[in-house]
N, CA and C atoms as a LAMMPS dump frame, in Angstrom:
ITEM: TIMESTEP
0
ITEM: NUMBER OF ATOMS
609
ITEM: BOX BOUNDS ff ff ff
-5.0000000000000000e+02 5.0000000000000000e+02
-5.0000000000000000e+02 5.0000000000000000e+02
-5.0000000000000000e+02 5.0000000000000000e+02
ITEM: ATOMS id mol type element x y z
1 1 1 N 1.005 -1.384 -0.004
2 1 2 C -0.025 0.043 0.111
3 1 3 C 0.9 1.235 0.054
4 2 1 N 0.378 2.3 -0.829
5 2 2 C 1.395 3.218 -0.88
6 2 3 C 1.255 3.972 0.486
7 3 1 N 2.378 4.819 1.014
8 3 2 C 2.35 5.508 2.144
9 3 3 C 1.392 6.609 2.245
10 4 1 N 0.934 6.952 3.336
11 4 2 C 0.16 8.171 3.39
12 4 3 C -1.313 7.767 2.718
13 5 1 N -1.584 6.793 2.324
14 5 2 C -2.856 6.518 1.635
15 5 3 C -3.821 5.488 2.977
16 6 1 N -4.92 5.882 2.989
17 6 2 C -6.024 5.304 3.914
18 6 3 C -6.209 3.744 3.337
19 7 1 N -6.851 2.856 3.775
20 7 2 C -6.976 1.904 3.25
21 7 3 C -8.212 1.877 2.014
22 8 1 N -9.06 2.873 2.321
23 8 2 C -10.258 3.449 1.641
24 8 3 C -9.766 4.1 0.106
25 9 1 N -8.819 4.784 0.489
26 9 2 C -8.315 5.495 -0.618
27 9 3 C -7.393 4.375 -1.761
28 10 1 N -6.439 3.389 -0.782
29 10 2 C -6.039 2.209 -1.629
30 10 3 C -6.97 1.627 -2.609
31 11 1 N -8.059 1.327 -1.615
32 11 2 C -9.039 0.351 -2.286
33 11 3 C -9.846 1.023 -4.027
34 12 1 N -9.479 2.379 -4.009
35 12 2 C -10.046 3.053 -4.997
36 12 3 C -8.83 3.386 -6.108
37 13 1 N -7.716 2.425 -6.042
38 13 2 C -6.742 2.522 -6.858
39 13 3 C -6.617 1.741 -8.546
40 14 1 N -6.336 0.312 -7.354
41 14 2 C -5.998 -0.468 -8.766
42 14 3 C -6.64 -0.536 -10.161
43 15 1 N -8.237 -0.939 -10.07
44 15 2 C -8.82 -0.964 -11.078
45 15 3 C -8.742 0.211 -11.984
46 16 1 N -9.344 1.535 -11.397
47 16 2 C -9.546 2.515 -11.954
48 16 3 C -8.422 3.028 -12.652
49 17 1 N -7.29 2.934 -11.668
50 17 2 C -6.002 3.769 -12.104
51 17 3 C -5.582 3.014 -12.875
52 18 1 N -5.193 1.922 -12.866
53 18 2 C -4.539 0.807 -13.853
54 18 3 C -5.314 1.182 -15.314
55 19 1 N -6.39 0.953 -15.653
56 19 2 C -7.153 1.148 -16.876
57 19 3 C -7.128 2.586 -17.374
58 20 1 N -6.947 3.879 -16.277
59 20 2 C -6.65 4.9 -17.249
60 20 3 C -5.184 4.884 -17.478
61 21 1 N -3.886 4.183 -16.854
62 21 2 C -2.8 4.062 -17.261
63 21 3 C -2.743 3.176 -18.646
64 22 1 N -3.082 2.168 -18.367
65 22 2 C -3.066 1.437 -19.887
66 22 3 C -3.813 2.052 -21.024
67 23 1 N -4.883 2.704 -20.722
68 23 2 C -5.704 3.243 -21.73
69 23 3 C -4.421 4.515 -22.486
70 24 1 N -3.983 5.345 -21.445
71 24 2 C -2.908 6.335 -21.914
72 24 3 C -1.835 5.896 -22.427
73 25 1 N -1.049 5.557 -21.74
74 25 2 C 0.213 4.6 -21.971
75 25 3 C 0.529 3.614 -23.073
76 26 1 N -0.121 2.437 -23.042
77 26 2 C -0.116 1.341 -23.702
78 26 3 C -0.895 1.5 -25.118
79 27 1 N -2.242 1.878 -24.698
80 27 2 C -2.736 1.79 -26.117
81 27 3 C -2.896 3.04 -26.69
82 28 1 N -2.669 4.45 -26.013
83 28 2 C -2.829 5.463 -26.689
84 28 3 C -1.59 6.024 -26.698
85 29 1 N -0.223 5.199 -26.273
86 29 2 C 1.003 5.607 -26.561
87 29 3 C 1.121 7.148 -26.362
88 30 1 N 0.693 7.943 -25.291
89 30 2 C 0.652 9.147 -24.859
90 30 3 C 2.149 9.49 -24.781
91 31 1 N 2.436 10.488 -25.176
92 31 2 C 4.027 11.375 -24.908
93 31 3 C 4.054 12.762 -24.865
94 32 1 N 4.881 12.999 -23.602
95 32 2 C 5.147 14.251 -23.039
96 32 3 C 4.862 15.755 -24.214
97 33 1 N 3.94 16.617 -23.853
98 33 2 C 3.605 17.462 -24.541
99 33 3 C 2.477 17.37 -25.788
100 34 1 N 2.082 15.9 -25.684
101 34 2 C 0.648 15.719 -26.832
102 34 3 C -0.546 16.252 -25.903
103 35 1 N -1.722 16.503 -26.77
104 35 2 C -3.161 17.129 -26.507
105 35 3 C -3.696 15.703 -26.274
106 36 1 N -4.064 15.516 -25.348
107 36 2 C -5.743 15.013 -25.026
108 36 3 C -6.709 15.298 -24.845
109 37 1 N -7.544 14.678 -25.232
110 37 2 C -9.044 14.878 -24.968
111 37 3 C -9.72 13.697 -24.233
112 38 1 N -10.117 13.824 -22.742
113 38 2 C -10.358 12.935 -21.828
114 38 3 C -12.129 13.166 -21.611
115 39 1 N -13.22 12.483 -22.185
116 39 2 C -14.337 12.613 -22.376
117 39 3 C -14.835 11.736 -21.206
118 40 1 N -15.683 12.031 -20.23
119 40 2 C -15.927 11.039 -18.852
120 40 3 C -15.017 11.305 -17.871
121 41 1 N -14.527 12.528 -17.775
122 41 2 C -13.359 12.909 -16.686
123 41 3 C -13.728 12.834 -15.358
124 42 1 N -14.802 12.692 -15.111
125 42 2 C -15.173 12.869 -13.705
126 42 3 C -15.623 11.779 -13.09
127 43 1 N -15.369 10.517 -13.795
128 43 2 C -15.401 9.4 -13.126
129 43 3 C -14.499 8.665 -12.404
130 44 1 N -14.803 7.329 -12.148
131 44 2 C -13.558 6.93 -11.426
132 44 3 C -12.469 6.751 -12.161
133 45 1 N -12.51 5.836 -13.54
134 45 2 C -11.24 6.237 -14.447
135 45 3 C -10.838 7.603 -14.854
136 46 1 N -11.829 8.52 -15.05
137 46 2 C -11.593 9.428 -15.751
138 46 3 C -10.434 10.548 -14.978
139 47 1 N -11.07 10.725 -13.552
140 47 2 C -10.282 11.42 -12.608
141 47 3 C -8.669 10.965 -12.66
142 48 1 N -8.587 9.456 -12.583
143 48 2 C -7.055 9.278 -12.547
144 48 3 C -6.405 9.291 -13.864
145 49 1 N -7.355 9.525 -15.113
146 49 2 C -6.591 9.673 -16.545
147 49 3 C -6.204 11.142 -16.367
148 50 1 N -6.773 12.206 -15.839
149 50 2 C -6.514 13.334 -15.907
150 50 3 C -5.332 13.606 -15.045
151 51 1 N -4.901 13.167 -14.132
152 51 2 C -3.99 13.377 -12.983
153 51 3 C -2.509 12.432 -13.728
154 52 1 N -3.294 11.061 -14.492
155 52 2 C -2.115 10.446 -15.071
156 52 3 C -1.295 11.104 -16.591
157 53 1 N -2.223 11.442 -16.996
158 53 2 C -1.735 12.577 -18.328
159 53 3 C -0.892 13.805 -18.229
160 54 1 N -1.452 14.286 -16.94
161 54 2 C -0.709 15.538 -16.881
162 54 3 C 0.42 15.103 -16.414
163 55 1 N 0.792 14.111 -15.53
164 55 2 C 2.066 13.352 -14.933
165 55 3 C 3.063 13.007 -15.854
166 56 1 N 2.309 12.366 -17.408
167 56 2 C 3.005 12.07 -18.311
168 56 3 C 3.517 13.179 -19.49
169 57 1 N 2.903 14.515 -18.799
170 57 2 C 3.594 15.705 -19.636
171 57 3 C 2.77 16.064 -20.877
172 58 1 N 1.377 15.431 -20.638
173 58 2 C 0.375 16.201 -21.515
174 58 3 C -0.016 17.135 -21.363
175 59 1 N -0.955 17.761 -22.374
176 59 2 C -2.059 19.313 -21.989
177 59 3 C -3.171 18.276 -22.254
178 60 1 N -3.87 18.715 -21.247
179 60 2 C -5.327 17.731 -20.888
180 60 3 C -6.499 18.76 -21.034
181 61 1 N -7.338 18.189 -22.012
182 61 2 C -8.359 19.042 -21.663
183 61 3 C -9.724 17.954 -21.397
184 62 1 N -10.458 18.199 -20.478
185 62 2 C -11.661 17.466 -19.879
186 62 3 C -12.942 17.634 -20.283
187 63 1 N -13.713 16.999 -20.616
188 63 2 C -15.012 17.092 -21.198
189 63 3 C -15.918 16.361 -19.704
190 64 1 N -17.028 17.273 -19.508
191 64 2 C -17.415 16.84 -17.807
192 64 3 C -18.729 17.668 -17.433
193 65 1 N -19.361 17.77 -16.974
194 65 2 C -20.535 18.307 -16.462
195 65 3 C -20.496 19.624 -15.929
196 66 1 N -21.448 20.226 -15.553
197 66 2 C -21.229 21.655 -15.114
198 66 3 C -20.45 21.472 -13.786
199 67 1 N -21.281 20.767 -12.789
200 67 2 C -20.763 20.521 -11.5
201 67 3 C -19.487 20.196 -11.282
202 68 1 N -18.611 19.227 -12.462
203 68 2 C -17.493 18.75 -12.306
204 68 3 C -16.32 19.982 -12.712
205 69 1 N -16.729 20.749 -13.313
206 69 2 C -15.902 21.789 -14.306
207 69 3 C -14.536 22.074 -13.351
208 70 1 N -14.548 22.416 -12.089
209 70 2 C -13.589 22.818 -10.858
210 70 3 C -12.737 21.692 -10.47
211 71 1 N -13.571 20.544 -10.543
212 71 2 C -12.741 19.205 -9.941
213 71 3 C -11.53 18.943 -11.26
214 72 1 N -12.118 19.186 -12.208
215 72 2 C -11.443 18.872 -13.682
216 72 3 C -10.101 19.659 -13.756
217 73 1 N -10.306 20.955 -13.489
218 73 2 C -9.275 21.772 -13.246
219 73 3 C -8.417 21.482 -12.289
220 74 1 N -8.674 21.373 -11.268
221 74 2 C -7.656 21.108 -9.945
222 74 3 C -7.315 19.736 -10.291
223 75 1 N -7.463 18.864 -10.893
224 75 2 C -7.051 17.681 -11.307
225 75 3 C -5.848 17.697 -12.338
226 76 1 N -5.878 19.001 -12.906
227 76 2 C -4.765 19.077 -14.016
228 76 3 C -5.283 19.284 -15.476
229 77 1 N -6.461 19.258 -15.402
230 77 2 C -7.071 19.565 -16.76
231 77 3 C -6.658 21.564 -17.262
232 78 1 N -5.884 21.619 -18.21
233 78 2 C -5.561 22.89 -19.133
234 78 3 C -6.994 23.611 -19.543
235 79 1 N -7.953 22.729 -19.991
236 79 2 C -8.732 23.183 -20.827
237 79 3 C -10.081 22.226 -19.923
238 80 1 N -11.404 22.896 -20.031
239 80 2 C -12.655 22.153 -19.581
240 80 3 C -13.732 22.447 -20.829
241 81 1 N -14.742 21.414 -20.935
242 81 2 C -15.376 21.765 -21.569
243 81 3 C -16.868 21.199 -21.182
244 82 1 N -17.837 22.076 -20.972
245 82 2 C -18.795 21.587 -20.489
246 82 3 C -19.668 21.01 -21.34
247 83 1 N -20.128 19.612 -21.362
248 83 2 C -21.068 18.856 -22.177
249 83 3 C -22.449 19.205 -22.392
250 84 1 N -22.783 20.109 -21.237
251 84 2 C -24.05 20.143 -21.025
252 84 3 C -24.517 21.389 -22.14
253 85 1 N -23.318 22.52 -22.35
254 85 2 C -23.504 23.933 -22.594
255 85 3 C -22.558 23.951 -23.927
256 86 1 N -21.874 22.675 -24.235
257 86 2 C -20.794 22.807 -25.49
258 86 3 C -20.681 21.733 -26.075
259 87 1 N -20.098 21.723 -26.849
260 87 2 C -19.64 20.775 -28.064
261 87 3 C -18.438 20.272 -28.467
262 88 1 N -17.586 19.504 -28.013
263 88 2 C -16.039 19.28 -28.486
264 88 3 C -15.847 18.92 -29.594
265 89 1 N -17.134 18.635 -30.553
266 89 2 C -16.991 17.789 -31.992
267 89 3 C -17.09 18.981 -32.854
268 90 1 N -17.45 20.063 -32.267
269 90 2 C -17.998 21.527 -33.004
270 90 3 C -16.664 22.384 -32.832
271 91 1 N -15.606 21.779 -31.995
272 91 2 C -14.465 22.989 -31.997
273 91 3 C -13.236 22.917 -33.038
274 92 1 N -12.465 23.789 -33.052
275 92 2 C -11.489 23.505 -34.021
276 92 3 C -10.264 22.611 -33.625
277 93 1 N -10.151 22.772 -32.12
278 93 2 C -9.083 21.802 -31.766
279 93 3 C -8.803 20.514 -32.22
280 94 1 N -7.728 20.149 -32.375
281 94 2 C -7.495 18.367 -32.604
282 94 3 C -6.417 18.013 -31.525
283 95 1 N -6.332 16.554 -31.378
284 95 2 C -5.831 16.131 -30.45
285 95 3 C -5.059 14.944 -30.727
286 96 1 N -4.078 14.822 -30.341
287 96 2 C -3.157 13.673 -30.77
288 96 3 C -3.772 12.42 -29.84
289 97 1 N -4.628 12.446 -28.824
290 97 2 C -5.175 11.193 -28.411
291 97 3 C -6.628 11.566 -27.674
292 98 1 N -7.663 10.502 -28.049
293 98 2 C -8.841 11.255 -27.602
294 98 3 C -9.184 9.726 -26.447
295 99 1 N -9.443 10.076 -25.395
296 99 2 C -9.835 8.922 -24.403
297 99 3 C -11.245 8.986 -24.032
298 100 1 N -12.013 8.031 -24.763
299 100 2 C -13.53 8.009 -24.628
300 100 3 C -13.917 7.038 -23.887
301 101 1 N -14.543 7.28 -22.439
302 101 2 C -14.636 6.5 -21.571
303 101 3 C -16.155 6.718 -21.264
304 102 1 N -16.748 5.22 -21.468
305 102 2 C -18.047 5.338 -21.413
306 102 3 C -18.65 6.165 -22.289
307 103 1 N -18.09 6.437 -23.6
308 103 2 C -18.507 7.316 -24.486
309 103 3 C -19.939 6.928 -25.157
310 104 1 N -20.532 8.182 -25.537
311 104 2 C -21.781 7.864 -26.449
312 104 3 C -21.852 9.042 -27.879
313 105 1 N -20.971 9.177 -28.591
314 105 2 C -20.817 9.772 -29.465
315 105 3 C -20.485 8.696 -30.554
316 106 1 N -20.87 8.95 -31.696
317 106 2 C -20.749 8.195 -32.747
318 106 3 C -19.078 7.914 -33.08
319 107 1 N -18.498 6.868 -33.442
320 107 2 C -16.978 6.756 -33.594
321 107 3 C -16.3 7.649 -34.197
322 108 1 N -17.152 8.24 -35.454
323 108 2 C -16.92 9.352 -36.657
324 108 3 C -16.662 10.599 -35.727
325 109 1 N -17.611 10.902 -35.103
326 109 2 C -16.956 12.201 -34.133
327 109 3 C -15.734 12.732 -33.337
328 110 1 N -15.486 11.314 -32.621
329 110 2 C -14.158 11.049 -32.163
330 110 3 C -12.612 11.285 -33.171
331 111 1 N -13.304 10.671 -34.073
332 111 2 C -12.194 10.477 -35.415
333 111 3 C -11.949 11.882 -35.779
334 112 1 N -12.976 12.308 -35.976
335 112 2 C -12.665 13.863 -36.312
336 112 3 C -11.999 14.878 -35.709
337 113 1 N -11.95 14.733 -34.3
338 113 2 C -11.356 15.74 -33.862
339 113 3 C -9.775 15.106 -33.753
340 114 1 N -9.452 14.168 -33.981
341 114 2 C -7.853 13.33 -33.999
342 114 3 C -6.971 14.412 -34.784
343 115 1 N -5.864 14.729 -34.586
344 115 2 C -5.028 14.904 -35.651
345 115 3 C -4.563 13.815 -36.282
346 116 1 N -4.248 13.883 -37.62
347 116 2 C -3.413 12.838 -38.52
348 116 3 C -2.89 12.245 -37.571
349 117 1 N -3.195 10.532 -37.979
350 117 2 C -2.095 9.524 -37.401
351 117 3 C -2.146 9.636 -35.697
352 118 1 N -3.683 10.358 -35.178
353 118 2 C -3.947 10.152 -33.785
354 118 3 C -4.462 9.106 -33.799
355 119 1 N -4.721 8.922 -32.38
356 119 2 C -5.26 7.42 -31.396
357 119 3 C -6.333 7.991 -30.941
358 120 1 N -7.583 7.17 -31.057
359 120 2 C -8.909 7.179 -30.019
360 120 3 C -8.71 5.75 -29.572
361 121 1 N -9.458 5.866 -28.094
362 121 2 C -9.034 5.06 -27.021
363 121 3 C -10.272 4.756 -26.611
364 122 1 N -10.621 3.387 -26.964
365 122 2 C -12.082 3.349 -26.228
366 122 3 C -12.013 2.563 -24.831
367 123 1 N -12.998 3.375 -23.825
368 123 2 C -12.852 2.57 -22.402
369 123 3 C -14.106 2.221 -21.964
370 124 1 N -14.917 1.274 -21.884
371 124 2 C -16.207 0.8 -21.712
372 124 3 C -17.262 1.659 -22.706
373 125 1 N -18.35 1.516 -22.39
374 125 2 C -19.462 2.281 -23.031
375 125 3 C -20.551 1.09 -23.435
376 126 1 N -21.318 1.561 -24.244
377 126 2 C -22.599 0.531 -24.54
378 126 3 C -22.286 -0.382 -25.608
379 127 1 N -23.071 -1.854 -25.705
380 127 2 C -22.138 -2.7 -27.022
381 127 3 C -22.534 -1.952 -28.092
382 128 1 N -23.102 -1.385 -28.503
383 128 2 C -23.065 -0.895 -29.721
384 128 3 C -21.741 -0.081 -30.045
385 129 1 N -21.458 0.903 -28.896
386 129 2 C -20.215 1.872 -28.948
387 129 3 C -18.996 0.486 -29.372
388 130 1 N -18.846 -0.336 -28.467
389 130 2 C -17.938 -1.371 -28.488
390 130 3 C -17.656 -1.992 -30.225
391 131 1 N -18.864 -2.254 -30.415
392 131 2 C -18.974 -2.903 -31.719
393 131 3 C -18.519 -1.912 -32.914
394 132 1 N -18.884 -0.657 -32.765
395 132 2 C -18.685 0.37 -33.553
396 132 3 C -17.165 0.44 -33.568
397 133 1 N -16.467 0.543 -31.897
398 133 2 C -14.902 0.673 -32.259
399 133 3 C -14.274 -0.558 -32.689
400 134 1 N -14.787 -1.641 -32.445
401 134 2 C -13.754 -2.799 -33.205
402 134 3 C -13.963 -2.711 -34.611
403 135 1 N -15.13 -2.253 -35.213
404 135 2 C -14.999 -2.179 -36.59
405 135 3 C -14.439 -0.902 -37.124
406 136 1 N -13.906 -0.04 -36.435
407 136 2 C -13.059 1.171 -36.559
408 136 3 C -11.688 1.318 -36.839
409 137 1 N -11.388 -0.029 -36.362
410 137 2 C -9.915 -0.307 -36.151
411 137 3 C -8.694 0.197 -37.172
412 138 1 N -9.123 -0.219 -38.194
413 138 2 C -8.635 0.176 -39.393
414 138 3 C -8.949 1.205 -40.414
415 139 1 N -8.238 2.462 -39.858
416 139 2 C -8.869 3.653 -40.434
417 139 3 C -7.99 3.848 -41.68
418 140 1 N -8.273 4.401 -42.966
419 140 2 C -7.712 4.784 -44.052
420 140 3 C -6.909 5.667 -43.896
421 141 1 N -7.147 6.482 -43.005
422 141 2 C -6.403 7.844 -42.575
423 141 3 C -5.365 8.172 -41.92
424 142 1 N -4.728 6.503 -41.565
425 142 2 C -3.771 6.449 -40.564
426 142 3 C -4.176 6.722 -39.039
427 143 1 N -5.152 7.276 -39.143
428 143 2 C -5.762 7.309 -37.261
429 143 3 C -6.127 5.746 -37.262
430 144 1 N -5.862 5.972 -35.449
431 144 2 C -5.8 4.388 -34.987
432 144 3 C -7.017 4.237 -34.039
433 145 1 N -7.693 3.212 -33.699
434 145 2 C -8.837 3.284 -32.759
435 145 3 C -8.702 1.753 -31.672
436 146 1 N -8.393 1.784 -30.631
437 146 2 C -8.036 0.92 -29.53
438 146 3 C -8.829 0.713 -28.367
439 147 1 N -9.174 -0.495 -28.265
440 147 2 C -10.111 -0.772 -26.984
441 147 3 C -8.992 -1.198 -26.103
442 148 1 N -9.221 -0.557 -24.95
443 148 2 C -8.603 -0.596 -23.338
444 148 3 C -9.162 -1.881 -22.648
445 149 1 N -8.359 -2.855 -22.884
446 149 2 C -8.941 -4.102 -21.781
447 149 3 C -7.824 -4.291 -20.579
448 150 1 N -8.566 -4.268 -19.491
449 150 2 C -7.264 -4.132 -18.246
450 150 3 C -6.777 -5.377 -17.909
451 151 1 N -4.937 -5.504 -18.067
452 151 2 C -4.587 -6.438 -17.757
453 151 3 C -3.637 -6.391 -16.594
454 152 1 N -3.693 -7.215 -15.506
455 152 2 C -3.001 -7.206 -14.68
456 152 3 C -1.395 -7.051 -14.994
457 153 1 N -0.871 -6.028 -14.494
458 153 2 C 0.67 -6.017 -14.603
459 153 3 C 1.23 -5.285 -13.309
460 154 1 N 2.181 -6.085 -12.937
461 154 2 C 3.004 -5.537 -11.454
462 154 3 C 3.881 -4.33 -11.66
463 155 1 N 4.022 -4.233 -12.951
464 155 2 C 4.825 -3.107 -13.334
465 155 3 C 4.188 -1.697 -13.477
466 156 1 N 2.713 -1.706 -13.815
467 156 2 C 2.107 -0.342 -13.892
468 156 3 C 1.833 -0.177 -12.068
469 157 1 N 1.386 -1.156 -11.517
470 157 2 C 1.069 -0.654 -10.014
471 157 3 C 2.479 -0.289 -9.23
472 158 1 N 3.297 -0.66 -9.92
473 158 2 C 4.733 0.165 -9.115
474 158 3 C 4.773 1.309 -9.932
475 159 1 N 4.789 1.802 -10.914
476 159 2 C 4.617 3.103 -11.914
477 159 3 C 3.511 4.018 -10.705
478 160 1 N 2.333 3.644 -10.651
479 160 2 C 1.228 3.923 -9.907
480 160 3 C 1.533 4.583 -8.7
481 161 1 N 2.11 3.459 -7.962
482 161 2 C 2.483 3.672 -6.358
483 161 3 C 3.444 4.941 -6.328
484 162 1 N 4.275 5.137 -7.526
485 162 2 C 5.402 6.201 -7.026
486 162 3 C 4.663 7.399 -7.578
487 163 1 N 3.161 7.471 -8.552
488 163 2 C 2.418 8.792 -8.947
489 163 3 C 2.166 8.883 -7.622
490 164 1 N 1.576 7.939 -6.988
491 164 2 C 0.709 8.361 -5.539
492 164 3 C 1.773 8.782 -4.526
493 165 1 N 2.806 8.289 -4.451
494 165 2 C 3.303 8.456 -3.298
495 165 3 C 4.223 10.039 -3.7
496 166 1 N 4.506 10.424 -4.902
497 166 2 C 4.816 11.829 -5.031
498 166 3 C 3.968 12.543 -4.853
499 167 1 N 2.513 12.487 -4.721
500 167 2 C 1.365 13.573 -5.051
501 167 3 C 1.211 13.984 -6.308
502 168 1 N 1.733 13.422 -7.142
503 168 2 C 1.337 13.49 -8.643
504 168 3 C -0.137 13.128 -9.108
505 169 1 N -0.649 12.348 -8.204
506 169 2 C -1.838 11.218 -8.495
507 169 3 C -2.684 11.373 -6.941
508 170 1 N -4.136 11.769 -6.849
509 170 2 C -4.321 11.322 -5.713
510 170 3 C -5.938 10.527 -5.756
511 171 1 N -6.235 9.754 -5.322
512 171 2 C -7.56 9.05 -5.13
513 171 3 C -8.479 10.156 -4.929
514 172 1 N -9.379 10.218 -6.009
515 172 2 C -10.767 10.75 -5.771
516 172 3 C -12.142 9.932 -5.238
517 173 1 N -12.467 10.074 -3.911
518 173 2 C -13.515 9.413 -3.334
519 173 3 C -14.85 10.068 -3.378
520 174 1 N -15.733 9.663 -4.314
521 174 2 C -17.216 10.13 -3.936
522 174 3 C -17.908 10.299 -2.481
523 175 1 N -17.786 8.702 -2.158
524 175 2 C -18.154 8.189 -1.022
525 175 3 C -17.934 6.985 -0.447
526 176 1 N -18.192 6.693 0.643
527 176 2 C -17.521 5.451 1.624
528 176 3 C -18.87 4.597 2.213
529 177 1 N -19.337 3.445 2.009
530 177 2 C -20.533 2.851 2.343
531 177 3 C -20.263 1.624 3.007
532 178 1 N -20.736 1.32 4.194
533 178 2 C -20.42 0.151 5.086
534 178 3 C -20.759 -0.894 4.543
535 179 1 N -20.256 -2.146 4.622
536 179 2 C -20.289 -3.492 3.987
537 179 3 C -21.624 -3.569 3.832
538 180 1 N -22.78 -3.338 4.973
539 180 2 C -24.154 -3.977 5.067
540 180 3 C -24.697 -3.13 4.381
541 181 1 N -24.484 -1.671 3.671
542 181 2 C -25.138 -0.713 2.69
543 181 3 C -24.509 -0.792 1.056
544 182 1 N -24.375 -2.05 0.986
545 182 2 C -23.575 -2.194 -0.438
546 182 3 C -24.52 -1.992 -1.496
547 183 1 N -25.992 -2.528 -1.074
548 183 2 C -26.892 -2.422 -2.063
549 183 3 C -27.147 -0.777 -2.332
550 184 1 N -27.202 -0.412 -1.179
551 184 2 C -27.303 1.346 -1.332
552 184 3 C -26.075 1.966 -2.396
553 185 1 N -24.696 1.438 -2.121
554 185 2 C -24.1 1.826 -2.614
555 185 3 C -24.099 1.838 -4.342
556 186 1 N -24.743 0.378 -4.637
557 186 2 C -24.6 0.459 -6.466
558 186 3 C -25.878 1.477 -6.491
559 187 1 N -26.895 1.45 -5.983
560 187 2 C -27.88 2.113 -6.159
561 187 3 C -27.696 3.641 -6.467
562 188 1 N -26.788 4.016 -5.478
563 188 2 C -26.28 5.353 -5.616
564 188 3 C -25.125 5.598 -6.826
565 189 1 N -24.146 4.769 -7.242
566 189 2 C -23.885 4.667 -8.236
567 189 3 C -24.339 4.744 -9.494
568 190 1 N -25.581 4.182 -9.544
569 190 2 C -26.266 3.927 -10.972
570 190 3 C -27.001 5.289 -11.212
571 191 1 N -27.582 5.932 -10.085
572 191 2 C -28.312 6.887 -9.902
573 191 3 C -27.683 8.271 -10.104
574 192 1 N -26.566 8.456 -9.593
575 192 2 C -26.085 9.994 -9.07
576 192 3 C -24.955 10.302 -10.108
577 193 1 N -24.334 9.248 -11.012
578 193 2 C -22.883 9.514 -11.448
579 193 3 C -21.799 10.146 -10.788
580 194 1 N -21.189 9.226 -9.949
581 194 2 C -20.648 9.692 -8.866
582 194 3 C -19.485 10.625 -9.505
583 195 1 N -18.759 11.366 -8.652
584 195 2 C -17.417 11.947 -8.846
585 195 3 C -16.226 11.54 -8.147
586 196 1 N -15.659 10.501 -8.848
587 196 2 C -14.429 9.751 -8.61
588 196 3 C -15.051 8.31 -8.053
589 197 1 N -15.024 7.832 -7.116
590 197 2 C -15.125 6.288 -6.967
591 197 3 C -15.924 6.046 -5.56
592 198 1 N -16.894 5.082 -5.749
593 198 2 C -17.422 4.77 -4.655
594 198 3 C -17.1 3.301 -3.67
595 199 1 N -16.664 3.591 -2.478
596 199 2 C -15.775 2.369 -1.73
597 199 3 C -16.756 1.743 -0.762
598 200 1 N -16.644 0.54 -0.859
599 200 2 C -17.236 -0.226 0.414
600 200 3 C -16.18 -0.502 1.44
601 201 1 N -16.398 -0.251 2.769
602 201 2 C -15.903 -0.655 3.75
603 201 3 C -16.017 -1.554 4.772
604 202 1 N -14.855 -2.595 4.743
605 202 2 C -15.021 -3.903 5.472
606 202 3 C -14.974 -3.661 6.735
607 203 1 N -15.508 -3.655 7.826
608 203 2 C -14.99 -3.219 9.206
609 203 3 C -14.097 -4.653 9.881
């Protein structure tokens, strides 16, 4: 366990943070100085993705709802887009990498905002979205589409431990529920779109 982290904070790290890291570094091949757009920036994976991308030297644009704009800025986003009042697909900015977390736009929208030879990384989403992403992998334009599937990797855990202990990354926990209220935690997760992770505490 990284030093200075509570057990609840440590529990909120492995799945979400490793998914974000593998999406950015392994599948997205993110390099320092590149521009990355993160859709779904306020959820469990998204809050880690913003911080990890910044730690890797990227310039981060976060897409989230109005209530999460300040949180996105505090976690390292250089630019924030409120999807309730704006549409990133209509802007002129182009990105080296787009991370679509539980995305809902057609694949073409994401591909349109990529630079030539840019990469779209799809993490979760509806079955329709995943099928579209799978069919879009070979783009004649040179742009790439990749689906992130979490793989156990001790090296990634060690890398994250370093980021956590250096303060470059911190867990974002929306709420903590005792074990006997697990059903309430799932209902909250499905209803409220939590900011960060929902943790179950085992006494």
